N, C-alpha and C positions, 0 to 999 in steps of 0.2 A: 585205653586210657584216661583219666577224669583228669583238668588242670588245676593244679592248690587258690584255691580261696586266695580270694585278694581280701586284704581289711578293706572296707570301704571309710573314706575316709569325711571325718563328720563332721557335719554340711555346721555352717555359720547358726545359731539360736535369734530366732522369729521376735523379738523382741519387744514389748512396748513400756510408757513408762506409766508409774503408778496410778495414778489417776485411771487407767484405760484396760489396766489390771482387774480394777476393782468396779466397771461396770462394767467387765468383762466374766466375771463370774459374781456378779450380785451383790456385793458385800464394798465394807467401808475403804480409805486409802489405808488407817491404823490395822485393819483386822491384816493386806495384802504384808503392809512391816510386821510385823506381830509373827505372822505365818513364815515367815523370811528368815527373823532372828531366831525361830526355833529349827528352823530348820527344814521346818515342811519347804522350801521355797529357795530357787536361785537369787544372789538377786546379781542383776548384772547391772552395766552404766561405770559414771564415773562419782565422785564422791556427794556430786553437787547435783545427780542428774543418774535415781533408781530406777532400774525395767528392770522387765523378768518375763520369761520367755513361754513363748503366746503356748506351746506345745506342752510345759511341765507346768499351765497351769488347766490347762486340761485336763491335764491326766490328772491332775489333783484333783477334782469335781469325777472324774470319773468310779477311781476309787474310795469319795465320797470322805472326805478328805476333809471338807471345808467346815469345821466345825472347831 
C-alpha cells in the first residue's frame, strides 16, 4: 500500500531588487517594470521597494518571452 501524497509547502521566493533583476536578464530596469505591469512577472516587496523572483525571471528567459 502506498501513502497518500502530501502537498509540498511552497517555499518563499528568492527575490532580488529591480536593479539586479535587470542585470540578470540583460535588460533595463524600465523593461523589468514593464514586464511586471504586463503580467509577465510578479512584483514582490513593499510600495517603495519592488523585488522579483529569480526563479520566475529564469523561467521567463527559458521560455523566450523577453521581448
